[in-house]
N, C-alpha and C positions, 0 to 999 in steps of 0.2 A: 350709165347703167353699171351697177356694182357687179363684179365678177368674183367668184371664189378662187383662191389660189389653188393650184393643182395639188392633189394628195401626194403624188410622186413628182419630184422635181427631176426632169430629164437632165442628164449630163450635157453640157452645152456643145461638146465636141462629138456627140454621137454621129454615126455608129463607132463603137470603140474597137471593133475588129471586123475585118472583111476578108474575103478570099484572097485579096491582093496582099494581105499581110502574112500569108501562109507560104513557107518556102518549098512546098511540094504542091503538085497540081490538084486543086479542089475547085468545086463550083460554088460552094456556100460555106458559111460559118454561122452556126446558130445553136440554140437550145443547150446551153452549157451549165453544168454543175460547177459551183464555185465554193471554195473554202479558204480560210486563212490559216496557213500552216507555218509555224515558226516566223510569224511576222510577214510572210509572203502570201499574196493572193494567188491561188492556183485555180486556173480555169480548165475544165475538161469539156471541150466543145465538140459538137457534131459537125461533120462536113459531108456533103455529097461528093463522091468521086464523079468523074465524067462518064462513068457507066451507070450512074443513078443510084448506086449503093452507098451506104454510109459507113464512116469510120470515126474514131474519136481522136482528137488532137489535144495537145497541152499548150497552154500559154501562161506566163508568169508576170506578176506586176508588183511593184513596191507600193503603189498608191491606190490600187483597185480600179484604175481607169486606163492607164497606159500599159498595154500588154505586149510581151514579146513571145512569139510562137517558137516552140522547140523545133529543131530541124527535121525530126521524124515523128510520125504519128505515135500517140500514146497507147492506143489499143485498136487492133484490127481484128476482123473475124478470125476465130481460132481455126487451126488446122488439126486440132485434136479430134480423135475419132468421135467422141461424144459431143463436145461443145461445138465442134465444126459443123455437125449436122444441123444444129439449131441456130447457128449464126451465119449460115451460108449466104443469105441475102443482105446482110449488113447489121450493124449495131448502132444504137441511137440513144440520145437523151439521157445522159448520166445524171444521177443524183448522188450526192456525197453526204454521208453521216458519220460523225466521229463517235464511236461507242467502244468503251474499254480499250482505249489507245490504238484502236484499228479504225482506219477509214474504210467504211463499207460503201461499195459502189454498186448501185442497181442500174441496169440499163436494158433497153428493149432489144431483143434478138429476133431477127426475122429469117424465115426459111420457108421451104415448101410446106411446112407444117403450120404456118401462121406465125403469130408474134407471141413470144414468151418473155418473161423477165429472168435475166441472169444476174447472179450475185458474185462479186469479186471483192478482194480487200487488198489494202496496201498500208504500209506504215510511213512511207517516205515519198510516194509518187515516183519512185524509180523502178521498183519491181512490183508486179501485180500477180496475185494468185486468184484464179477462178475457183469458186467454192461449189456452186450448184446452179441448176435451173430451178427457180423457186416458185414458178407458176406453171399451170397448163396453158394451152392456147384456148381462146384468144384473150390476152390480158396484157395491159401496158400501164405505164405511169405508176410505178411502185416507189414509195418514199418511206424509209425507215426512220423512226424517231431516234434522236441521239441520246436516248436513255432507256434503260430497262424498267419495266413495271411489274412488280411481283415476281422478279427473276426471269421475266420473259421479254423477248424482243417484240416490238409492236410496229406495225406498218400500216400505211394508207395505200389502198390500191383501187384500181378502176377496171372491173371486168367489162368486156363488150357484151351488153345485154339490152335488148329492147323490152324485156319484161319489167325490169327496174332500170329505166333508161340511163345508161352511162352515169351511174352514181358513184360516190366515194364510199368504199368499204374499209373495214378495219380487220386485220388478221394478227395472229399471235404465234410465236415460235419459241421453243426452249433452246434451240441449237442453230438457228438461221437456215436450216435446211427444210425441216418439216413445219408447215404452217397450217393453222386451223382456227377454230372458234370464230370463223368469219361472219361478219354481219354488216349491214348497210348502216351508215351513220349520217349521210347527207345526200340529198337528192336535188336535181334541178327543180326550178319553180316555173310553173306554166306562165307563159307570156311575161317573162322576166328576162333580163339581159343574159342569164345563163340557162335558159329554158331547154336548150337542145341537149347539152351534155356538160358535165363538170369532171374535173380530174385533179389529182394531186399535182402540185407545182413544185415550189421550193421546199427544201427540208425545213420542218417546223423548228422554231427556236423559242427558248424560254424567256418569258417576261414575268414581272411580278404578279400579273393577273391571269396568266395562262400561257399555253403554247400557242404561238402565233403562226398560222399557216397561210401562205399566199398560194391560192389555187387558180386554175384557169376555168373559164366558163365560155360557152359557145352559144351564139344566137344565130338562127337561120333567117336570112333576108331574101328578098326577091332576086338579088344578084349574087348570092352565095352566103357563106358563113363569116361571122366576125368573132375572133378570139379576143377576150378581154381577161383582166386579172381581178380577182376578188380576194377577200381576206376573212378568215375564220379564227375563232379563239377556242382552244380546247382546254379543259380542266387540267391543272398541273398533276393531280394525283391519279386521274383517270381520263386519258385523252379520248376515250370513246364518248365521253360527255362533252358535247359542244355547248359552250356557254353562250356564244352568239356568232352570227354570220352577218357581215355588213350587207345591208339591202342594196347598196350601190357598188358599182365597180370602182376600182382604184386606178386602173390604167386601161386605155383603149388605143387602138391604132390611130395615130394622128400624123406623125412625120411621114415623109415621102417613102422612106425605106421600110416603114411598117405597113403602109397601104399597098405598095406595089413591090412585087418580087416573086419568088418561086411559088409561094402560097400567099395571095393577097390578104390584107386586113387581118394580120396576126401579130399579137404580142403574146409570147409564150415563155414562162419562166421555169427554170430547173434549179435556180440557186439564189440565195440571199445571204448576206453577211451582216449580222448585227454588230454595231460598234460601241465602244465604251462611252461615247458622247450622247447616247440615247437615240442615234439614228440607225438606219439599216440601209445598206447598199443592196439594190435589187437589180438583177440582171435578166434580160429577156432577149429572145430571138425575134428579129423583125422580119415578118413575111417569109420566114424560113430561109433567110438569105444572109443576114448580118447579125452581129451581136451589139446590143445596146445596154446602157446602164442608167441608173438614176438613184435617188435617195429619198427617204421619207423619215418622218419622226415616228418612232415606235409607239409612243403614247397616243398619237393621233390615230394610228391604225387600230390600236386596242379600243380606243373610244368609239370608233365607227362600229365595231362589233357589239359594243355595249349600249350605245345610245340610239342607233338606227338599225336594229337587227331585223332579219327575216327568219322564219322558221327553217331549221336545217332539214326537216323532213316534211 
């Protein structure tokens, strides 16, 4: 029987990072933002501490697969009077976008007030400046496009809402602090692999035919939920216009460390790095426990959005 090759080729030595690789006590390593800075792959990963709350660590790599963790965490909940109140229960799931020579970091901040998105920036991943809380509660999974449109910053976000169930929205800002003109651009599809909820995943990257966005979708089964990855193509001049969304998923939990762990049956991405050879390195957390990596051909991902699409709404 003929079988189709996988859309994403898993790295043969997955997982690429586990809690055993971290030189300070953590229970997990997962959901990392990734960027290539001055030829070095920099990973900002989430870890559960042994009290259950999350912090952000940093790991570096020359080849994008073999990572070394820094001796101390990269970002921990703030003790500042304002940010400290909203980060008190932990910080999670960093996305990284390079805009105007600044790396913009968005991450989920948890507290007694719920979950909000915090925004920080860095130029060198050595010093970090917190800018603002850029959403109200409850909202998580915010990803900023690495380019301005009409002089404004543009982001994908995912409010918690059962009225328009866990859909992907788009918002705009003149200054990174105040955001508005929000509208829904993509919804889950009934009885589809992403029917329960969808959310922004990796930072979109430019291709010849559009901005490619790898997102996550969730399906509810009799034994729990399954998190998979899908792909959407946004117009280059207006990312609110979605050219196509692949009808099929591009990655699902299959390896033991994706099926079993802190949260079973999860592959969840916060970062992808396009390469000059036409491939993209994709990174995902396996079962909220370990970090994994793989690669795909960019043109093949684009073709999935164009040749086998489903309606974004």
